[in-house]
C-alpha positions in Angstrom: 140.7 41.7 100.5 142.7 44.5 98.7 146.0 44.9 100.1 148.3 48.2 100.5 150.9 48.4 98.0 154.0 46.9 98.6 157.1 48.1 96.5 158.3 45.8 94.0 161.9 45.0 95.1 164.1 42.7 97.1 162.2 44.2 100.1 158.8 43.5 98.6 159.6 39.9 97.9 161.0 39.2 101.2 158.0 40.7 102.9 155.6 38.7 101.0 157.6 35.5 101.7 157.4 36.3 105.5 153.7 37.0 105.3 153.1 33.7 103.3 154.9 31.8 105.7 153.2 32.8 109.1 151.2 29.7 108.9 147.8 31.8 109.5 146.8 34.0 106.8 146.1 37.7 107.3 142.4 38.6 107.7 143.3 42.4 107.5 146.4 44.5 106.7 146.5 48.1 107.5 148.8 50.5 106.0 150.2 52.9 109.1 152.4 55.2 107.3 151.3 58.5 105.8 154.4 60.4 104.9 154.8 61.1 101.0 158.2 59.3 100.9 157.0 56.2 102.8 156.9 53.5 100.3 160.5 54.1 99.6 161.8 53.5 103.1 159.8 54.1 105.9 156.6 52.2 105.1 155.0 49.9 107.7 151.8 47.7 108.0 149.6 46.4 110.7 148.7 42.8 110.2 145.6 40.9 111.7 146.1 37.0 111.5 143.2 34.5 111.4 144.9 33.0 114.5 144.4 36.6 116.6 147.9 37.5 116.4 148.4 41.1 115.4 152.0 42.0 113.9 153.9 44.8 112.5 155.7 44.4 109.2 158.2 47.0 108.0 161.4 47.5 106.0 164.6 47.9 108.1 166.3 51.3 107.8 169.8 49.6 107.8 170.4 45.9 107.3 172.3 44.2 110.1 173.9 41.1 109.9 172.4 38.3 112.1 175.6 37.7 114.3 175.2 41.3 115.6 171.9 40.5 117.0 172.9 37.1 118.3 176.0 38.6 119.9 173.7 41.2 121.8 170.9 38.8 122.8 171.9 38.2 126.1 171.9 42.1 126.7 168.8 42.7 125.2 166.8 40.0 127.1 166.1 42.4 130.0 165.0 45.5 127.8 161.5 46.4 127.0 161.8 45.6 123.3 158.6 44.5 120.8 159.5 40.7 120.0 160.8 40.0 116.7 158.9 37.2 114.9 160.6 36.7 111.9 163.1 38.6 109.4 164.4 38.2 105.9 166.8 40.4 104.3 165.7 43.9 105.3 161.9 43.0 106.0 160.9 42.5 109.4 158.0 41.1 111.3 157.5 41.7 115.1 154.7 41.7 117.7 152.4 44.5 117.8 152.7 46.3 121.2 149.3 47.7 122.2 149.2 51.0 123.9 149.4 54.7 123.1 152.4 56.5 121.7 154.5 58.2 124.2 154.6 61.4 122.0 150.6 61.6 122.1 150.6 61.6 126.2 151.2 64.3 128.8 154.4 64.2 130.3 153.5 63.0 133.7 156.0 62.5 136.4 155.7 58.9 136.5 156.1 58.7 132.8 158.9 60.8 133.0 160.8 58.7 135.6 160.1 55.5 133.5 161.7 57.0 130.4 164.5 58.1 132.5 165.2 54.7 133.8 164.8 53.3 130.3 167.6 55.4 128.8 169.6 54.6 131.8 169.3 51.2 131.2 170.5 51.1 127.8 173.6 52.6 129.0 175.0 49.4 130.7 175.8 45.8 130.4 173.8 43.0 132.3 176.3 43.5 135.1 176.1 47.3 135.1 179.5 47.9 133.5 180.2 50.0 130.4 179.9 48.2 127.1 182.7 50.2 125.1 185.2 52.8 125.4 184.0 56.2 124.2 184.8 57.1 120.7 185.8 60.6 119.6 184.6 60.4 116.0 180.8 60.1 117.6 181.4 63.1 119.3 182.8 64.8 115.8 180.0 63.6 113.9 177.4 65.2 116.4 179.1 68.6 116.4 179.1 68.5 112.6 175.3 67.7 112.3 174.7 70.6 114.8 176.8 73.1 112.8 175.0 71.9 109.5 171.6 72.9 111.1 172.6 76.2 112.3 174.3 77.0 108.9 171.1 76.0 107.0 168.9 78.1 109.5 171.2 81.2 108.8 171.2 80.6 105.0 167.4 80.4 105.0 167.3 83.6 107.1 165.6 82.0 110.0 168.4 83.2 112.2 171.0 86.2 111.8 174.6 85.5 111.4 175.3 86.6 114.8 172.8 84.5 116.4 174.2 81.5 114.7 177.8 82.3 115.6 176.8 82.7 119.2 174.8 79.5 119.2 177.9 77.8 117.8 180.0 79.1 120.7 177.4 78.2 123.1 176.9 74.7 121.8 180.4 73.7 121.3 181.4 75.0 124.7 178.7 73.1 126.4 179.5 69.8 124.4 180.9 66.7 126.0 184.5 66.4 125.9 183.8 62.8 125.2 180.9 60.4 124.6 180.0 57.5 127.0 179.5 54.4 125.4 177.1 51.7 126.0 174.2 49.5 124.5 172.1 52.0 122.6 169.0 52.3 120.7 169.6 54.5 117.7 166.0 55.4 117.3 164.9 56.6 120.9 162.3 58.8 119.5 158.6 59.2 120.7 157.4 57.7 117.4 159.1 54.5 118.6 158.2 54.4 122.2 154.9 52.8 123.0 153.3 52.8 126.8 152.2 49.3 127.1 150.9 47.5 130.2 154.5 46.8 131.2 155.5 50.3 130.7 157.4 52.0 128.0 158.4 49.8 125.2 160.8 50.3 122.4 159.8 49.3 118.9 161.9 49.3 115.7 164.5 47.4 117.4 166.6 46.3 114.7 168.8 49.2 115.7 170.1 47.8 118.8 174.0 47.9 118.4 177.1 48.9 120.2 177.1 52.6 120.1 177.4 56.0 122.1 174.7 56.7 124.6 175.0 60.3 124.4 173.9 59.9 120.8 170.5 58.9 122.3 170.6 61.4 125.2 170.4 64.1 122.5 167.2 62.3 121.2 165.5 62.5 124.7 165.3 66.3 123.8 161.9 65.7 122.2 160.8 65.7 125.8 162.2 69.2 126.2 161.5 71.6 127.4 161.1 69.7 130.7 159.5 71.6 133.6 161.3 71.3 136.7 159.4 68.7 138.2 159.5 66.6 135.0 163.5 66.8 134.9 163.6 66.0 138.5 161.8 62.7 138.0 163.2 62.1 134.7 166.8 62.4 136.4 165.9 60.3 139.2 165.2 57.4 137.0 168.1 58.0 134.8 170.4 58.3 137.7 169.8 54.7 138.7 172.3 53.8 136.1 174.4 56.9 135.3 175.3 60.0 137.3 172.9 62.8 136.1 175.5 65.4 136.4 176.7 64.8 132.9 173.3 65.3 131.5 172.8 68.7 133.5 176.4 69.8 132.5 175.6 69.5 128.7 171.9 70.5 128.9 172.4 73.5 126.8 174.2 71.5 124.0 171.3 69.1 123.8 168.7 71.8 123.8 170.5 73.6 121.0 171.2 70.5 119.0 167.7 69.2 119.3 165.9 72.7 118.6 168.1 73.3 115.6 167.8 70.1 114.2 163.9 70.2 114.7 163.5 73.6 112.9 165.7 72.3 110.2 163.5 69.3 109.5 160.3 71.1 109.6 161.6 73.8 107.3 162.4 71.0 104.8 159.0 69.6 104.8 157.4 73.0 104.5 156.4 73.9 108.0 158.3 76.9 109.6 158.8 76.6 112.9 158.8 80.1 114.5 158.7 78.8 118.2 161.8 77.0 117.6 163.6 79.9 116.0 162.4 82.0 119.1 163.8 79.3 121.3 167.1 79.4 119.6 167.4 83.3 119.9 166.9 83.0 123.8 169.5 80.2 124.0 171.8 82.3 122.4 171.4 85.1 124.8 172.0 82.3 127.6 168.6 81.4 128.6 167.0 78.0 128.9 163.4 78.7 127.5 161.6 76.0 129.2 158.2 77.4 128.1 159.3 77.8 124.1 156.3 75.6 123.0 153.8 77.7 124.8 151.5 80.2 123.2 152.5 83.9 123.8 150.4 85.7 126.5 147.7 88.0 125.3 148.4 91.6 125.6 145.5 92.1 128.3 146.4 89.0 130.2 146.3 89.7 133.9 149.7 90.1 135.4 151.3 87.2 137.1 151.7 87.5 140.9 155.4 87.9 141.5 157.0 85.6 144.1 158.7 87.6 147.0 162.1 85.7 147.4 164.5 86.4 150.4 168.2 85.9 149.9 169.4 84.9 153.3 173.1 84.9 154.0 175.7 85.3 156.9 177.7 88.3 155.6 178.5 90.3 152.3 182.3 89.9 152.3 184.1 88.9 149.2 183.9 85.2 148.7 182.5 82.6 146.5 179.2 82.0 148.2 178.5 86.0 148.4 179.4 86.2 144.7 176.9 83.6 143.7 174.3 85.3 145.5 175.0 88.6 144.0 175.1 87.0 140.4 171.8 85.7 141.1 170.1 88.8 142.4 171.7 90.8 139.3 170.0 88.4 136.7 166.9 87.5 138.5 163.8 87.7 136.4 162.1 90.6 138.0 158.9 90.2 136.3 158.4 86.9 138.1 160.3 87.7 141.4 160.7 90.6 143.9 163.9 89.8 145.6 165.0 91.0 149.4 168.5 90.4 150.8 169.1 89.9 154.5 172.5 89.7 156.1 173.7 89.5 159.6 176.8 91.4 158.7 178.0 93.5 155.9 181.3 93.4 154.3 183.4 94.6 151.2 180.7 93.3 148.7 177.9 95.5 150.6 178.0 98.7 148.1 177.6 96.2 145.3 174.6 94.5 146.7 173.2 98.2 147.5 173.9 99.3 144.0 171.3 96.9 142.9 168.6 99.1 144.7 166.8 96.3 146.3 165.4 96.2 149.9 168.6 95.1 152.2 168.8 94.4 155.9 172.1 94.1 157.4 172.0 93.6 161.1 175.2 94.8 162.2 178.1 96.9 160.8 181.0 94.9 162.5 183.7 93.6 160.3 182.4 90.2 159.5 185.9 88.7 158.8 187.3 90.1 161.9 184.6 88.5 163.9 185.1 85.3 162.2 188.7 85.2 163.6 187.8 86.6 167.2 184.1 85.8 168.2 183.2 87.7 171.3 180.2 88.0 173.6 179.1 91.3 172.0 179.0 89.2 168.7 176.9 86.5 170.5 174.6 89.5 171.7 174.3 90.7 168.5 173.3 87.6 166.7 170.5 86.8 169.2 169.0 90.3 168.6 169.3 89.7 164.8 167.5 86.2 165.1 164.2 88.3 166.2 165.0 91.1 163.9 165.1 88.7 160.9 161.8 86.8 161.8 160.0 90.2 161.9 161.4 91.4 158.8 160.5 88.2 156.6 157.1 88.6 158.2 156.8 92.3 157.5 158.1 91.8 153.7 155.4 88.9 153.2 158.2 86.6 152.0 156.9 83.4 149.9 160.0 81.6 149.6 163.6 81.9 151.1 167.1 81.0 149.5 169.2 80.2 152.5 173.2 80.4 152.1 174.0 78.2 154.9 173.0 80.4 157.6 171.9 78.2 160.5 169.5 80.9 161.8 167.4 81.5 159.0 165.4 78.5 159.3 163.7 79.1 162.7 163.2 82.8 161.7 161.5 81.9 158.6 159.4 79.4 160.1 158.3 82.1 162.6 157.5 84.5 159.8 155.4 82.0 158.0 157.7 81.7 154.8 156.0 78.9 152.4 159.4 77.4 150.9 162.8 77.2 152.2 165.6 76.1 150.1 169.1 75.8 151.5 172.2 76.7 149.1 175.6 75.0 149.8 178.7 75.8 148.0 181.3 73.5 149.6 182.0 70.5 151.9 183.0 72.9 154.7 179.2 73.9 155.0 177.9 70.3 154.8 176.9 70.2 158.3 176.6 74.1 159.2 172.8 73.5 159.4 172.7 70.1 160.8 169.0 69.1 160.5 168.0 69.7 156.9 164.7 68.1 157.4 162.5 71.3 157.2 164.0 72.4 153.9 162.0 71.8 150.7 165.2 71.4 148.7 169.0 71.6 149.4 170.9 72.8 146.3 174.6 71.5 145.6 176.8 73.0 142.9 178.8 69.6 141.9 178.0 65.9 141.5 180.8 65.3 144.1 179.1 67.6 146.7 175.9 65.8 145.8 177.5 62.3 146.8 179.0 63.4 149.7 175.5 64.9 150.9 173.5 61.9 150.0 176.4 59.8 151.8 175.2 61.7 155.2 171.3 61.9 154.5 170.3 60.1 157.3 172.1 62.1 160.0 171.0 65.4 158.1 167.3 64.4 157.8 167.3 64.4 153.8 166.0 62.4 151.3 167.4 62.0 147.7 164.4 63.7 145.9 165.1 67.0 147.9 168.7 67.3 146.6 169.1 69.4 143.6 172.4 69.8 141.5 172.5 73.4 140.0 176.1 74.4 138.7 177.2 77.9 139.7 176.7 80.7 137.0 179.5 83.0 135.6 178.8 86.2 133.5 180.7 85.2 130.6 180.0 88.6 128.8 182.1 90.2 131.8 184.6 87.6 132.3 185.8 87.7 128.7 189.4 87.9 127.8 188.6 89.9 124.7 187.5 92.9 127.0 190.9 93.5 128.4 194.5 94.3 127.2 197.1 92.3 129.3 199.8 94.9 128.8 197.2 97.7 129.9 196.2 95.7 133.0 199.7 94.7 134.2 200.8 98.4 133.9 197.8 99.6 135.9 198.6 97.1 138.6 202.1 97.8 138.7 203.1 94.4 137.6 206.4 93.5 135.6 205.2 93.4 131.6 207.8 90.7 131.1 207.2 88.5 133.7 205.5 85.1 133.6 202.5 85.5 136.2 201.0 83.1 138.4 198.0 84.1 140.1 195.6 82.8 143.0 192.3 84.1 144.2 190.7 83.4 147.2 190.5 84.3 151.2 193.6 83.7 152.8 193.0 80.9 155.4 194.9 77.6 156.1 192.6 75.4 153.9 193.6 77.4 150.9 197.3 76.0 151.6 198.7 79.0 149.8 202.1 78.1 151.7 202.4 75.4 149.3 202.5 77.6 146.4 205.1 80.0 148.1 207.5 76.9 148.6 206.8 75.7 145.1 208.3 79.0 143.9 211.3 78.8 146.3 211.8 75.2 144.9 212.1 77.1 141.5 214.5 79.5 142.5 216.7 76.7 144.1 216.6 75.1 140.7 218.2 78.1 139.4 215.3 79.1 137.1 216.2 82.4 135.6 212.9 83.2 133.9 211.2 86.1 135.7 208.4 84.2 137.5 206.0 85.9 139.9 203.4 85.0 142.0 200.3 87.2 142.6 198.1 86.4 145.9 194.8 88.3 145.8 192.1 87.9 148.6 191.0 89.3 151.9 192.7 88.0 155.0 191.3 85.2 156.9 194.0 85.2 159.8 197.3 84.0 157.9 198.5 86.7 155.6 201.2 87.9 158.1 202.4 84.1 158.2 202.3 83.9 154.4 204.4 87.1 154.2 206.9 86.0 156.9 207.1 82.7 155.1 208.0 84.3 151.7 210.5 86.5 153.6 212.0 83.5 155.2 212.6 81.7 151.9 214.1 84.8 150.4 211.5 85.0 147.6 209.5 88.1 148.8 210.5 89.8 145.9 208.8 87.0 143.6 205.5 87.2 145.8 202.9 90.0 145.4 200.1 90.3 147.9 197.2 92.2 147.0 194.0 93.3 149.0 190.9 91.8 147.8 188.8 93.5 145.0 185.2 93.4 144.0 185.9 92.9 140.2 188.8 90.4 139.7 188.2 90.2 135.8 190.9 92.8 135.2 193.5 91.1 137.5 192.8 87.7 135.9 193.7 89.3 132.5 197.1 90.1 133.8 197.8 86.4 134.6 199.4 83.8 132.7 198.3 80.8 134.9 195.9 80.4 137.4 196.7 78.2 140.4 194.9 76.7 143.4 196.1 74.4 145.8 193.2 74.1 148.4 192.8 71.2 150.9 189.0 71.4 150.9 187.1 72.9 148.1 183.3 72.5 146.5 183.5 74.0 142.8 185.3 77.2 143.4 183.9 80.4 141.7 187.4 81.6 141.3 188.3 78.9 139.0 185.4 79.0 137.0 186.0 82.6 136.6 189.6 82.0 135.7 188.4 79.4 133.1 186.1 82.2 131.5 189.0 84.5 131.2 191.0 81.7 129.1 193.5 81.0 131.9 195.3 77.5 132.1 194.6 76.0 135.4 197.0 74.3 137.7 195.3 72.9 140.9 194.8 70.1 143.2 192.2 67.5 143.1 190.4 68.6 146.1 186.6 68.4 146.3 184.7 69.1 143.0 187.7 70.6 141.1 188.5 67.6 139.1 184.9 67.9 137.2 186.0 71.0 135.4 189.8 70.0 134.6 190.0 68.5 131.3 192.5 69.6 128.5 192.3 73.2 130.3 194.6 72.4 133.3 196.8 70.3 135.1 195.7 68.3 138.3 198.8 68.0 140.7 198.8 64.8 142.5 199.5 65.4 146.2 200.4 68.7 148.1 204.1 68.6 147.8 205.8 71.8 146.7 208.4 70.1 144.3 205.8 68.4 142.0 203.8 71.6 142.0 206.7 73.6 141.1 207.7 71.2 138.1 204.3 71.6 136.6 204.4 75.3 136.9 207.6 75.6 135.6 206.9 73.3 132.4 203.8 74.9 131.7 205.1 78.5 132.2 207.9 77.7 129.8 205.6 76.2 127.0 203.6 79.2 125.4 202.0 76.8 122.8 200.6 74.5 125.6 199.4 77.6 127.4 197.5 78.8 124.5 195.8 75.3 123.9 194.7 75.2 127.5 193.5 79.0 127.6 191.2 77.8 124.6 190.0 74.7 126.3 189.3 76.8 129.5 187.2 79.4 127.7 185.1 76.8 125.9 184.5 74.6 129.3 183.4 77.7 131.0 180.6 78.3 128.7 178.8 75.4 130.2 178.3 77.7 133.4 176.5 80.7 131.6 174.7 82.5 134.4 171.5 83.0 132.8 171.2 79.2 132.8 171.8 78.8 136.3 169.6 81.6 137.4 166.9 79.7 135.2 167.4 76.6 137.3 167.0 78.4 140.5 163.8 80.1 139.3 162.2 76.9 138.0 163.1 75.5 141.4 161.4 78.2 143.5 158.3 78.0 141.6 158.1 74.0 141.7 158.4 74.2 145.5 155.7 76.7 145.6 153.3 74.8 143.6 154.0 71.7 145.6 152.8 73.0 149.0 150.1 75.4 150.4 151.1 78.8 152.1 152.4 78.6 155.5 151.0 80.7 158.4 153.3 82.7 160.7 153.7 81.1 164.2 
């Protein structure tokens, strides 16, 4: 039998020695690799032996010492690896794993979950603990490869220089701060995954070594674009071993990394990839194009039926949840969705909602914040009438799906109206039980990993299962919240602020949970310490019932000349541009929009560790341990008097904020609505 050629080299000699030592001669040898360069390094053969065994012979791309594999043997026993039969030098024989390659199969949901579990398994040791401390050099190498790929695409004319710059900024802004380390397979790619009888099996397993998990996470993007159902199941499997929040937080980075490197590879082998370059253009604009491999629709293709999507909320006052609702409406894809807005009461943001030109129903014109403080029988009567009004309006407008912003009367009204899909949006622990029975919601969306864990801890009481809880980070309009759009001195002059003062600011509703009195006490401590620098505190937000008390506290402490109270404004970006430091000392929080907006404006952050805030504080700010005013005052003073440190934190804040691009967040909501509609038949009105 004529055997396929084996390179005449040390590898060839080692491979012949292994084959001759099998104890059963080969009856057939098939050459597997078709690439022109295969004989140099990536050649592989399939061996049929006389005793019925089938083996794979190949050259190792990196020679590893036997001691490394022996040290990892106890860790690799539980992993789905093709068994090694023999090795010598850089030649290897391993058992053949029958089954189709994963890259040849449609990505069904069970397979997606199995692959997620496999990747998560590679992250931990046998007892579930991380194997190694993270290494910064791995992250540096990953970013360098990304930048080289983008530079190559720009040099080849596949991308414009402007698009390349925007992709660099988006990718680096969304990159992991540190890479998680663990037991990894450095070739976790479709060509090395086979779907055998026991599930996915990794081949080419000589690459098992101690390394960095997130390097493999990037390689999973051959799955991308994942549809929303596929991603949900993938993360369910992955989440058994690691928090999926890190995967979602850096999703844009992995997308840009993989598509850019794929485009460069294809160009080098003479296959221009226009779809990949088009996807990079959309990623540069802030979109996450999940359908980038799909063929473009024909010009005469029938129009897709648009989804009639309701946004149902309590009121339209200035607040984090209301801003999120407004942002979603502003950026929603109108080619696929017709949005409608329903609110029990109006508020200061009502003009901004009306300016969108959308169908808008407001049940009452009473000041919602006044009603919040002093609920009366008149309020209760208006609310009872609104329940019926809302149900009738949802039915009249033929609503397909409703996004409910923690408004408990929305669920029964939507049921009566026959709305097919109901999704609750929660933005903080204070709203966790506002709708106590969540069993009727198709999904509950949370904005942080911390809040997701809190919700799952109470899932039995709330009538939830894990599969219906979705993590979608808030989105910020990074083009609007951009410090380069503003001049600090101009904004200070417009606001009547001291141009020389060191300005600390906080934004939020003036309620007890915001704990603003501690900020005022911290300033009093600074003055008592004899601080001579001109330090001022700007407090911006609507009164939730404690403004008079806070003003009195500033007077009693004799620092009212250092504290400036301002009414809430619709656009806070110019105010943030006038600050030096942003402070938030809340007792309870979710993932505050105010902090994300301050980060986008490049402000250093000084904050407590309430709620989900620690998830977004890295090199961009200071977490204050405990609520005491002295510790807060010390940290504010040290930061305000250190301009170099403030500048470093400012840059870090802007980079971290890039992870929360608005279009990315909106795209996940759009996918979620479409996924839920696809899962169930339309409801009928009661």
